[in-house]
BABA-308865 format. One record per atom (N, C-alpha, C): x, y, z; atom name; residue in three letters; chain. Coordinates in pm, whole numbers, always signed. Atoms other than C-alpha are relative to their C-alpha. Example, Ala and Ser with C-alpha at 12.3 -4.5 7.8 and 13.67 -1.06 7.14 Angstrom:
BEGIN
+--------+--------+--------+----+-----+---+
:      x :      y :      z :  a :   r : c :
+--------+--------+--------+----+-----+---+
:    +89 :   -119 :     +0 :  N : Ala : A :
:  +1230 :   -450 :   +780 : CA : Ala : A :
:    +90 :   +120 :     +0 :  C : Ala : A :
:    -82 :   -119 :     -6 :  N : Ser : A :
:  +1367 :   -106 :   +714 : CA : Ser : A :
:    -77 :   +109 :    +73 :  C : Ser : A :
+--------+--------+--------+----+-----+---+
This chain:
BEGIN
+--------+--------+--------+----+-----+---+
:      x :      y :      z :  a :   r : c :
+--------+--------+--------+----+-----+---+
:    -47 :    +17 :    +57 :  N : Met : A :
:  +1599 :  -3363 :  +3121 : CA : Met : A :
:   -118 :    -65 :    -49 :  C : Met : A :
:   +159 :    +21 :    +58 :  N : Asn : A :
:  +1231 :  -3485 :  +3054 : CA : Asn : A :
:    -62 :    +96 :    -56 :  C : Asn : A :
:    +95 :   -148 :     +5 :  N : Lys : A :
:  +1077 :  -3117 :  +3094 : CA : Lys : A :
:    +26 :    +59 :   -165 :  C : Lys : A :
:    -16 :    -92 :   +103 :  N : Leu : A :
:  +1325 :  -3001 :  +2805 : CA : Leu : A :
:    -22 :   -112 :   -124 :  C : Leu : A :
:    +30 :    +40 :   +130 :  N : Leu : A :
:  +1254 :  -3279 :  +2566 : CA : Leu : A :
:   -124 :     +8 :    -28 :  C : Leu : A :
:   +160 :    -95 :    -33 :  N : Lys : A :
:   +869 :  -3144 :  +2675 : CA : Lys : A :
:    -33 :   +110 :   -126 :  C : Lys : A :
:     -5 :   -172 :    +91 :  N : Ser : A :
:   +950 :  -2853 :  +2580 : CA : Ser : A :
:    +14 :    +75 :   -164 :  C : Ser : A :
:    -82 :    +39 :   +212 :  N : Leu : A :
:  +1166 :  -2913 :  +2230 : CA : Leu : A :
:   -135 :    -67 :    -74 :  C : Leu : A :
:    +77 :   +108 :    +62 :  N : Leu : A :
:   +915 :  -3132 :  +2129 : CA : Leu : A :
:   -183 :    +90 :    -50 :  C : Leu : A :
:   +141 :   -145 :    +96 :  N : Ile : A :
:   +591 :  -2822 :  +2150 : CA : Ile : A :
:    +51 :    +70 :    -67 :  C : Ile : A :
:    -14 :   -125 :    +89 :  N : Ile : A :
:   +806 :  -2558 :  +2013 : CA : Ile : A :
:    +39 :    -65 :    -98 :  C : Ile : A :
:     -6 :    +70 :   +151 :  N : Cys : A :
:   +870 :  -2830 :  +1714 : CA : Cys : A :
:   -109 :     +1 :    -27 :  C : Cys : A :
:    +58 :    +58 :    +36 :  N : Ile : A :
:   +559 :  -2911 :  +1678 : CA : Ile : A :
:   -106 :   +156 :     +0 :  C : Ile : A :
:    +70 :   -131 :    +55 :  N : Thr : A :
:   +427 :  -2543 :  +1669 : CA : Thr : A :
:    +72 :    +75 :    -97 :  C : Thr : A :
:    -48 :    -55 :   +170 :  N : Leu : A :
:   +657 :  -2395 :  +1416 : CA : Leu : A :
:     +1 :    -80 :    -68 :  C : Leu : A :
:   +133 :    +59 :   +118 :  N : Tyr : A :
:   +523 :  -2665 :  +1219 : CA : Tyr : A :
:   -104 :    +38 :    -35 :  C : Tyr : A :
:    +85 :    -79 :     -1 :  N : Ser : A :
:   +254 :  -2529 :  +1284 : CA : Ser : A :
:    -53 :    +81 :    -76 :  C : Ser : A :
:    +14 :   -157 :    +50 :  N : Leu : A :
:   +302 :  -2207 :  +1150 : CA : Leu : A :
:    +64 :     +3 :   -154 :  C : Leu : A :
:    -57 :    -34 :   +124 :  N : Gly : A :
:   +528 :  -2260 :   +879 : CA : Gly : A :
:   -108 :   -115 :   -106 :  C : Gly : A :
:   +124 :    +92 :    +76 :  N : Cys : A :
:   +191 :  -2511 :   +748 : CA : Cys : A :
:    -53 :   +122 :   -166 :  C : Cys : A :
:    +54 :    -53 :    +90 :  N : Lys : A :
:    +58 :  -2345 :   +414 : CA : Lys : A :
:   -160 :    +19 :    -56 :  C : Lys : A :
:    +88 :   +100 :    -17 :  N : Thr : A :
:   -260 :  -2305 :   +402 : CA : Thr : A :
:   -113 :    +79 :   -164 :  C : Thr : A :
:    +22 :    -26 :   +117 :  N : Thr : A :
:   -440 :  -2304 :   +103 : CA : Thr : A :
:   -145 :    +28 :    -54 :  C : Thr : A :
:   +115 :    -45 :    +33 :  N : Ile : A :
:   -724 :  -2135 :    -56 : CA : Ile : A :
:    -97 :   -110 :    -54 :  C : Ile : A :
:    +72 :    +65 :   +102 :  N : Pro : A :
:   -989 :  -2354 :   -191 : CA : Pro : A :
:   -108 :   +105 :   -125 :  C : Pro : A :
:    +17 :    -53 :    +80 :  N : Ala : A :
:  -1076 :  -2306 :   -540 : CA : Ala : A :
:   -192 :    +15 :    -14 :  C : Ala : A :
:    +87 :    -31 :     +3 :  N : Thr : A :
:  -1428 :  -2186 :   -568 : CA : Thr : A :
:    -74 :    +41 :   -182 :  C : Thr : A :
:   +138 :    -60 :   +124 :  N : Ala : A :
:  -1772 :  -2095 :   -879 : CA : Ala : A :
:    -32 :    +91 :    -14 :  C : Ala : A :
:    +42 :    -72 :    +22 :  N : Glu : A :
:  -1832 :  -1800 :   -829 : CA : Glu : A :
:    -85 :    +73 :   -101 :  C : Glu : A :
:     +3 :   -158 :   +136 :  N : Val : A :
:  -1989 :  -1637 :  -1168 : CA : Val : A :
:   -136 :    -83 :     -4 :  C : Val : A :
:    +85 :    -67 :    +27 :  N : Asn : A :
:  -2294 :  -1495 :  -1242 : CA : Asn : A :
:    -10 :    +70 :   -127 :  C : Asn : A :
:    +45 :    -27 :   +177 :  N : Phe : A :
:  -2479 :  -1426 :  -1603 : CA : Phe : A :
:    -28 :   +181 :    +33 :  C : Phe : A :
:    +71 :   -106 :    -12 :  N : Leu : A :
:  -2505 :  -1038 :  -1647 : CA : Leu : A :
:    -56 :    +12 :    -98 :  C : Leu : A :
:    +81 :    +50 :   +126 :  N : Asn : A :
:  -2571 :  -1017 :  -2011 : CA : Asn : A :
:    +98 :     -2 :   -130 :  C : Asn : A :
:    -31 :     +9 :   +150 :  N : Ala : A :
:  -2541 :  -1069 :  -2391 : CA : Ala : A :
:    -18 :    +46 :    -81 :  C : Ala : A :
:    +14 :     -8 :   +203 :  N : Asn : A :
:  -2485 :  -1004 :  -2748 : CA : Asn : A :
:   +100 :    +38 :    -22 :  C : Asn : A :
:    -91 :     +6 :    +96 :  N : Asn : A :
:  -2307 :  -1005 :  -3032 : CA : Asn : A :
:    +90 :   -108 :    +26 :  C : Asn : A :
:    -82 :   +145 :    -67 :  N : Gly : A :
:  -2150 :  -1355 :  -2901 : CA : Gly : A :
:    +90 :    +30 :   +128 :  C : Gly : A :
:    -82 :    -29 :   -107 :  N : Val : A :
:  -1993 :  -1206 :  -2591 : CA : Val : A :
:    -95 :    -25 :   +107 :  C : Val : A :
:   +140 :    +33 :   -135 :  N : Ile : A :
:  -2153 :  -1311 :  -2278 : CA : Ile : A :
:    +81 :    +66 :   +123 :  C : Ile : A :
:    -41 :     -3 :   -159 :  N : Asn : A :
:  -2076 :  -1090 :  -1938 : CA : Asn : A :
:    -59 :    -68 :    +93 :  C : Asn : A :
:    -50 :    +86 :   -127 :  N : Leu : A :
:  -2003 :  -1266 :  -1631 : CA : Leu : A :
:    +63 :    +43 :   +111 :  C : Leu : A :
:    -43 :   -105 :   -110 :  N : Arg : A :
:  -1943 :  -1109 :  -1297 : CA : Arg : A :
:    +74 :   -151 :   +128 :  C : Arg : A :
:    -68 :   +104 :     +1 :  N : Ser : A :
:  -1679 :  -1361 :  -1170 : CA : Ser : A :
:    +75 :    +41 :   +162 :  C : Ser : A :
:   -128 :    -41 :   -136 :  N : Ile : A :
:  -1499 :  -1399 :   -767 : CA : Ile : A :
:    +53 :   -111 :    +37 :  C : Ile : A :
:   -128 :    +79 :    +45 :  N : Gly : A :
:  -1144 :  -1486 :   -770 : CA : Gly : A :
:    +56 :    +46 :   +177 :  C : Gly : A :
:   -102 :    -28 :   -131 :  N : Tyr : A :
:   -915 :  -1533 :   -439 : CA : Tyr : A :
:   +108 :    -39 :    +26 :  C : Tyr : A :
:   -158 :     +0 :    +18 :  N : Gly : A :
:   -557 :  -1494 :   -381 : CA : Gly : A :
:    +78 :    +13 :   +119 :  C : Gly : A :
:    -96 :    -59 :    -87 :  N : Lys : A :
:   -298 :  -1409 :   -161 : CA : Lys : A :
:    +12 :   +173 :    -22 :  C : Lys : A :
:    +15 :    -95 :    +35 :  N : Thr : A :
:   -241 :  -1121 :   -342 : CA : Thr : A :
:   -103 :    +42 :   -129 :  C : Thr : A :
:    +89 :    -59 :   +111 :  N : Asn : A :
:   -437 :   -879 :   -590 : CA : Asn : A :
:    +17 :    -82 :   -145 :  C : Asn : A :
:    +13 :    +63 :    +93 :  N : Glu : A :
:   -325 :  -1027 :   -904 : CA : Glu : A :
:    -44 :   -157 :    -49 :  C : Glu : A :
:    +31 :   +147 :    -27 :  N : Glu : A :
:   -352 :  -1390 :   -788 : CA : Glu : A :
:   -145 :    +10 :    -49 :  C : Glu : A :
:   +159 :    +10 :    +18 :  N : Cys : A :
:   -768 :  -1294 :   -745 : CA : Cys : A :
:    -14 :    -16 :    -98 :  C : Cys : A :
:    +36 :    +28 :    +71 :  N : Leu : A :
:   -763 :  -1201 :  -1050 : CA : Leu : A :
:    -36 :    -42 :   -142 :  C : Leu : A :
:    -10 :   +105 :    +84 :  N : Gln : A :
:   -636 :  -1464 :  -1246 : CA : Gln : A :
:    -49 :    -67 :    +60 :  C : Gln : A :
:    +85 :    +58 :    -23 :  N : Asn : A :
:   -843 :  -1659 :   -992 : CA : Asn : A :
:   -131 :    +10 :    -51 :  C : Asn : A :
:    +60 :    -60 :    +43 :  N : Ala : A :
:  -1105 :  -1472 :  -1124 : CA : Ala : A :
:   -107 :    -57 :   -105 :  C : Ala : A :
:    +50 :    +50 :    +97 :  N : Gln : A :
:  -1125 :  -1499 :  -1464 : CA : Gln : A :
:    +37 :   -190 :    -54 :  C : Gln : A :
:    -32 :    +94 :    +23 :  N : Lys : A :
:  -1004 :  -1820 :  -1466 : CA : Lys : A :
:   -154 :   -152 :    +85 :  C : Lys : A :
:   +132 :    +51 :    -24 :  N : Asn : A :
:  -1316 :  -1959 :  -1270 : CA : Asn : A :
:   -104 :    +13 :   -103 :  C : Asn : A :
:   +167 :    -43 :   +105 :  N : Ala : A :
:  -1538 :  -1793 :  -1539 : CA : Ala : A :
:    +12 :   -133 :   -135 :  C : Ala : A :
:    -34 :    +40 :   +101 :  N : Phe : A :
:  -1395 :  -2010 :  -1775 : CA : Phe : A :
:     +6 :   -143 :    +53 :  C : Phe : A :
:    +11 :   +182 :    -52 :  N : Glu : A :
:  -1392 :  -2374 :  -1604 : CA : Glu : A :
:   -160 :    +46 :    +55 :  C : Glu : A :
:   +134 :    +65 :    -19 :  N : Thr : A :
:  -1765 :  -2279 :  -1489 : CA : Thr : A :
:    -61 :    -16 :   -141 :  C : Thr : A :
:    +58 :    +16 :   +156 :  N : Leu : A :
:  -1843 :  -2186 :  -1892 : CA : Leu : A :
:     +2 :   -116 :    -44 :  C : Leu : A :
:    -59 :   +113 :    +64 :  N : Phe : A :
:  -1690 :  -2509 :  -1994 : CA : Phe : A :
:    -43 :   -132 :    +49 :  C : Phe : A :
:    +77 :    +70 :    -52 :  N : Phe : A :
:  -1793 :  -2725 :  -1742 : CA : Phe : A :
:   -136 :    -43 :    +72 :  C : Phe : A :
:   +147 :    -16 :    -18 :  N : Arg : A :
:  -2113 :  -2626 :  -1574 : CA : Arg : A :
:   -128 :    +68 :    -35 :  C : Arg : A :
:   +145 :   -169 :    +83 :  N : Gly : A :
:  -2271 :  -2336 :  -1794 : CA : Gly : A :
:    -11 :    +54 :   +122 :  C : Gly : A :
:    +28 :   -143 :    -34 :  N : Ile : A :
:  -2395 :  -2018 :  -1722 : CA : Ile : A :
:   -121 :     -1 :     +4 :  C : Ile : A :
:   +101 :    -71 :    -43 :  N : Pro : A :
:  -2738 :  -2046 :  -1556 : CA : Pro : A :
:    -26 :   +135 :    -34 :  C : Pro : A :
:   +116 :   -129 :    +63 :  N : Gly : A :
:  -3006 :  -1776 :  -1763 : CA : Gly : A :
:    +52 :    +40 :   -129 :  C : Gly : A :
:    -25 :    -92 :   +136 :  N : Ser : A :
:  -2828 :  -1702 :  -2024 : CA : Ser : A :
:     -2 :   -115 :   -124 :  C : Ser : A :
:    +41 :    +20 :   +103 :  N : Gln : A :
:  -2776 :  -1857 :  -2378 : CA : Gln : A :
:   +120 :   -154 :    +24 :  C : Gln : A :
:    -72 :    +44 :    +59 :  N : Gln : A :
:  -2462 :  -2060 :  -2292 : CA : Gln : A :
:    -25 :   -107 :   +181 :  C : Gln : A :
:    +42 :   +122 :   -151 :  N : Asn : A :
:  -2685 :  -2335 :  -2002 : CA : Asn : A :
:    +42 :    -44 :    +37 :  C : Asn : A :
:    -17 :   +162 :    +27 :  N : Thr : A :
:  -2542 :  -2614 :  -2077 : CA : Thr : A :
:   +176 :    +36 :    -29 :  C : Thr : A :
:   -146 :     +0 :    -20 :  N : Pro : A :
:  -2129 :  -2657 :  -2011 : CA : Pro : A :
:    +39 :    -21 :   -154 :  C : Pro : A :
:    -42 :    -39 :    +96 :  N : Leu : A :
:  -1956 :  -2550 :  -2307 : CA : Leu : A :
:    +81 :   -147 :   -106 :  C : Leu : A :
:    -68 :   +110 :    -17 :  N : Ile : A :
:  -1730 :  -2882 :  -2290 : CA : Ile : A :
:    -87 :   -125 :    +53 :  C : Ile : A :
:    +75 :   +146 :   -101 :  N : Ser : A :
:  -1921 :  -3124 :  -2032 : CA : Ser : A :
:    +42 :     +1 :   +121 :  C : Ser : A :
:    +23 :    -57 :   -104 :  N : Ile : A :
:  -2032 :  -3121 :  -1752 : CA : Ile : A :
:   +129 :   -193 :   +112 :  C : Ile : A :
:    -99 :   +102 :    -84 :  N : Asn : A :
:  -1809 :  -3469 :  -1667 : CA : Asn : A :
:   +160 :    +46 :     -9 :  C : Asn : A :
:    -88 :    -75 :    +66 :  N : Glu : A :
:  -1449 :  -3356 :  -1652 : CA : Glu : A :
:   +103 :    -60 :    +40 :  C : Glu : A :
:   -136 :    +89 :    +18 :  N : Lys : A :
:  -1244 :  -3624 :  -1723 : CA : Lys : A :
:    +43 :    +60 :   -167 :  C : Lys : A :
:    -63 :    -86 :    +60 :  N : Glu : A :
:  -1229 :  -3407 :  -2073 : CA : Glu : A :
:   +108 :    +79 :    +32 :  C : Glu : A :
:   -172 :   -130 :    +11 :  N : Lys : A :
:   -973 :  -3162 :  -1900 : CA : Lys : A :
:   +112 :   -101 :    +44 :  C : Lys : A :
:   -155 :    +44 :    -15 :  N : Ser : A :
:   -758 :  -3458 :  -1834 : CA : Ser : A :
:    +26 :    -61 :   -123 :  C : Ser : A :
:     +0 :    +15 :   +138 :  N : Glu : A :
:   -825 :  -3579 :  -2180 : CA : Glu : A :
:    +77 :    +50 :    -71 :  C : Glu : A :
:    -47 :   -113 :   +136 :  N : Ser : A :
:   -733 :  -3273 :  -2341 : CA : Ser : A :
:   +112 :    +26 :   +101 :  C : Ser : A :
:   -117 :    -92 :    -83 :  N : Lys : A :
:   -443 :  -3179 :  -2081 : CA : Lys : A :
:    +87 :   +114 :    -41 :  C : Lys : A :
:   -114 :    -86 :    -47 :  N : Lys : A :
:   -171 :  -3062 :  -2241 : CA : Lys : A :
:   -152 :   +154 :    -92 :  C : Lys : A :
:   +114 :    -65 :     +0 :  N : Tyr : A :
:   -506 :  -2833 :  -2393 : CA : Tyr : A :
:    +13 :   +109 :    +96 :  C : Tyr : A :
:    +20 :    -77 :   -119 :  N : Phe : A :
:   -561 :  -2678 :  -2054 : CA : Phe : A :
:   +116 :    +63 :    +36 :  C : Phe : A :
:   -121 :    -80 :   -134 :  N : Glu : A :
:   -199 :  -2616 :  -1899 : CA : Glu : A :
:    +36 :    +91 :   -150 :  C : Glu : A :
:    -21 :   -148 :    +87 :  N : Glu : A :
:   -178 :  -2397 :  -2241 : CA : Glu : A :
:    -53 :    +53 :    +21 :  C : Glu : A :
:   +142 :    -98 :    -34 :  N : Phe : A :
:   -508 :  -2237 :  -2211 : CA : Phe : A :
:    +63 :   +111 :   +141 :  C : Phe : A :
:     -7 :    -64 :    -81 :  N : Tyr : A :
:   -447 :  -2138 :  -1909 : CA : Tyr : A :
:   +196 :    +43 :    +95 :  C : Tyr : A :
:   -136 :     -9 :    -14 :  N : Ala : A :
:    -29 :  -2184 :  -1846 : CA : Ala : A :
:    +54 :   +150 :    -57 :  C : Ala : A :
:    +14 :   -151 :   +135 :  N : Asn : A :
:     -1 :  -1906 :  -2145 : CA : Asn : A :
:    -91 :    +57 :    +50 :  C : Asn : A :
:   +203 :   -102 :    -19 :  N : Ser : A :
:   -287 :  -1707 :  -2032 : CA : Ser : A :
:    -42 :     +3 :   -151 :  C : Ser : A :
:    +62 :    -42 :   +139 :  N : Arg : A :
:   -414 :  -1777 :  -2394 : CA : Arg : A :
:   -187 :    -10 :    +68 :  C : Arg : A :
:    +97 :    -36 :    +11 :  N : Tyr : A :
:   -753 :  -1765 :  -2219 : CA : Tyr : A :
:     +8 :   +196 :    +18 :  C : Tyr : A :
:    +79 :   -198 :    +35 :  N : Lys : A :
:   -711 :  -1361 :  -2226 : CA : Lys : A :
:     -8 :    +14 :    -74 :  C : Lys : A :
:     +8 :    -44 :    +99 :  N : Thr : A :
:   -667 :  -1356 :  -2569 : CA : Thr : A :
:   -236 :    +49 :    -62 :  C : Thr : A :
:   +108 :    -20 :    +26 :  N : Phe : A :
:  -1045 :  -1422 :  -2557 : CA : Phe : A :
:    -91 :    +78 :    +80 :  C : Phe : A :
:    +92 :   -148 :   -135 :  N : Leu : A :
:  -1167 :  -1114 :  -2270 : CA : Leu : A :
:    +15 :    +72 :   -112 :  C : Leu : A :
:     +8 :    -68 :   +124 :  N : Thr : A :
:  -1316 :   -885 :  -2442 : CA : Thr : A :
:    -12 :   +164 :    +95 :  C : Thr : A :
:    -37 :   -108 :    -68 :  N : Ser : A :
:  -1297 :   -656 :  -2112 : CA : Ser : A :
:    -35 :    -50 :   +183 :  C : Ser : A :
:    -18 :    +15 :   -119 :  N : Ile : A :
:  -1237 :   -640 :  -1762 : CA : Ile : A :
:    -31 :    +69 :    +34 :  C : Ile : A :
:    +52 :   -157 :    -46 :  N : Gln : A :
:  -1410 :   -408 :  -1518 : CA : Gln : A :
:     +2 :   -103 :   +162 :  C : Gln : A :
:    +10 :    +38 :    -84 :  N : Pro : A :
:  -1339 :   -459 :  -1140 : CA : Pro : A :
:   -140 :     +2 :    +65 :  C : Pro : A :
:   +151 :   -103 :    -28 :  N : Ala : A :
:  -1680 :   -441 :   -986 : CA : Ala : A :
:    -27 :    +31 :   +162 :  C : Ala : A :
:     -5 :    -51 :   -139 :  N : Phe : A :
:  -1573 :   -382 :   -633 : CA : Phe : A :
:   +162 :    -34 :    +29 :  C : Phe : A :
:   -215 :    -79 :    +14 :  N : Asp : A :
:  -1210 :   -283 :   -487 : CA : Asp : A :
:    -24 :   -176 :    +83 :  C : Asp : A :
:    -44 :    +97 :     -9 :  N : Tyr : A :
:  -1022 :   -605 :   -368 : CA : Tyr : A :
:    -88 :     -2 :   +167 :  C : Tyr : A :
:    +87 :     -9 :   -123 :  N : Arg : A :
:  -1177 :   -707 :     +2 : CA : Arg : A :
:   +112 :   -123 :    +78 :  C : Arg : A :
:    -57 :    +94 :   -102 :  N : Lys : A :
:   -960 :   -901 :   +334 : CA : Lys : A :
:   -127 :    -55 :    -41 :  C : Lys : A :
:   +109 :   +138 :    -49 :  N : Val : A :
:  -1137 :  -1261 :   +347 : CA : Val : A :
:   +106 :    -97 :    +90 :  C : Val : A :
:    -98 :   +133 :    -77 :  N : Lys : A :
:   -990 :  -1531 :   +614 : CA : Lys : A :
:    +98 :    -62 :   -183 :  C : Lys : A :
:   -122 :    +46 :    +82 :  N : Gly : A :
:   -621 :  -1651 :   +435 : CA : Gly : A :
:    +30 :    +85 :   -116 :  C : Gly : A :
:    -94 :   -107 :   +219 :  N : Gly : A :
:   -591 :  -1354 :   +121 : CA : Gly : A :
:   -149 :   +104 :    +15 :  C : Gly : A :
:    +91 :   -102 :   +103 :  N : Lys : A :
:   -837 :  -1164 :    -45 : CA : Lys : A :
:    -75 :    -59 :   -118 :  C : Lys : A :
:   +126 :    +28 :   +127 :  N : Ser : A :
:  -1140 :  -1134 :   -299 : CA : Ser : A :
:    +20 :   +130 :    -70 :  C : Ser : A :
:    +63 :    -68 :    +51 :  N : Val : A :
:  -1228 :   -958 :   -570 : CA : Val : A :
:   -116 :    -10 :   -104 :  C : Val : A :
:   +133 :    +54 :   +132 :  N : Ser : A :
:  -1537 :   -962 :   -793 : CA : Ser : A :
:    +72 :    +51 :   -118 :  C : Ser : A :
:    -87 :   -112 :   +125 :  N : Val : A :
:  -1459 :   -852 :  -1156 : CA : Val : A :
:   -126 :    -47 :    -72 :  C : Val : A :
:   +104 :    +66 :   +113 :  N : Asp : A :
:  -1713 :   -828 :  -1461 : CA : Asp : A :
:    +75 :    -13 :    -95 :  C : Asp : A :
:    -71 :    +57 :   +119 :  N : Leu : A :
:  -1569 :  -1018 :  -1767 : CA : Leu : A :
:    -87 :    -17 :   -117 :  C : Leu : A :
:    +54 :     -7 :   +167 :  N : Gly : A :
:  -1671 :   -972 :  -2112 : CA : Gly : A :
:    +51 :   -155 :   -104 :  C : Gly : A :
:   -165 :    +98 :    +87 :  N : Ile : A :
:  -1525 :  -1297 :  -2267 : CA : Ile : A :
:   -138 :    -61 :   -208 :  C : Ile : A :
:    +23 :    +25 :   +174 :  N : Asn : A :
:  -1578 :  -1390 :  -2685 : CA : Asn : A :
:    -43 :   -105 :    +44 :  C : Asn : A :
:    +19 :   +119 :    -52 :  N : Leu : A :
:  -1773 :  -1679 :  -2662 : CA : Leu : A :
:    -30 :    -96 :   -179 :  C : Leu : A :
:    -11 :    +43 :   +169 :  N : Gln : A :
:  -1784 :  -1727 :  -3049 : CA : Gln : A :
:   +180 :    -27 :    -32 :  C : Gln : A :
:   -192 :    +79 :    -29 :  N : Ser : A :
:  -1383 :  -1758 :  -3049 : CA : Ser : A :
:    +13 :    -38 :    +71 :  C : Ser : A :
:    -45 :   +143 :   -148 :  N : Leu : A :
:  -1395 :  -1971 :  -2733 : CA : Leu : A :
:    -44 :   -139 :    -84 :  C : Leu : A :
:    +11 :   +119 :    +40 :  N : Arg : A :
:  -1591 :  -2202 :  -2899 : CA : Arg : A :
:    +95 :    -79 :   -133 :  C : Arg : A :
:    -88 :    +37 :   +107 :  N : Ala : A :
:  -1422 :  -2182 :  -3237 : CA : Ala : A :
:    +85 :   -109 :    +23 :  C : Ala : A :
:   -139 :    +37 :    -35 :  N : Asp : A :
:  -1055 :  -2241 :  -3096 : CA : Asp : A :
:    -34 :   -124 :    +26 :  C : Asp : A :
:    +37 :   +132 :    -87 :  N : Leu : A :
:  -1244 :  -2568 :  -2873 : CA : Leu : A :
:    -26 :    -98 :   -133 :  C : Leu : A :
:    +15 :    +45 :   +124 :  N : Glu : A :
:  -1317 :  -2664 :  -3214 : CA : Glu : A :
:    +39 :    -74 :    -55 :  C : Glu : A :
:    -72 :     +3 :    +65 :  N : Ser : A :
:  -1039 :  -2584 :  -3388 : CA : Ser : A :
:   +117 :   -141 :    +44 :  C : Ser : A :
:    -37 :    +64 :    -41 :  N : Asn : A :
:   -850 :  -2816 :  -3136 : CA : Asn : A :
:    -61 :    -98 :    +59 :  C : Asn : A :
:    +85 :    +86 :     -8 :  N : Asn : A :
:  -1088 :  -3080 :  -3143 : CA : Asn : A :
:    -18 :    -18 :   +181 :  C : Asn : A :
:    +30 :    +41 :   -129 :  N : Ile : A :
:  -1162 :  -3067 :  -2757 : CA : Ile : A :
:   -179 :    -23 :    -58 :  C : Ile : A :
:   +208 :     -5 :    +30 :  N : Ile : A :
:  -1584 :  -2995 :  -2866 : CA : Ile : A :
:    -27 :    +27 :   -189 :  C : Ile : A :
:    +19 :    +27 :   +159 :  N : Arg : A :
:  -1702 :  -3128 :  -3215 : CA : Arg : A :
:   -108 :   +129 :    -15 :  C : Arg : A :
:    +40 :    -79 :    +81 :  N : Lys : A :
:  -1874 :  -2865 :  -3426 : CA : Lys : A :
:   -180 :     +4 :    +52 :  C : Lys : A :
:   +156 :    -18 :    -16 :  N : Phe : A :
:  -2249 :  -2799 :  -3333 : CA : Phe : A :
:    -72 :   -117 :   +136 :  C : Phe : A :
:    +25 :    +82 :   -192 :  N : Gly : A :
:  -2234 :  -2964 :  -2956 : CA : Gly : A :
:   +146 :    -84 :    +46 :  C : Gly : A :
:   -106 :    +89 :    -71 :  N : Tyr : A :
:  -2001 :  -3239 :  -2759 : CA : Tyr : A :
:    +56 :    -65 :   -107 :  C : Tyr : A :
+--------+--------+--------+----+-----+---+
């Protein structure tokens, strides 16, 4: 009876462990390529379980980096919004709509895969070259009172 309980316990623990979802951490692997006529071109890496998820995460990483970190070596080397991410929680409705309704895609002028999808631990990754209309994005942030005109 004791061996049966131990065996059942081991089987339950094993099955539970196999059923756990592995999460892929969000990263901000975004690099500046060039800029012209109000469009900033970035290379962003995204991770996910599917190709579509990788592509969406690469796009979202680029915007998150622009908003809260800035892009070193570019004209946008300071964050568009703030280095303090509390602004994101204060404007929660805007950001939920921005990402959930794919509004961020309206600011993309180009999307070019830089490399094919690659298998990585826990899923896939893709490197994408993105063109983001910085002038329109800034105007949208201003009109929604996320940032003030001419800065924070």
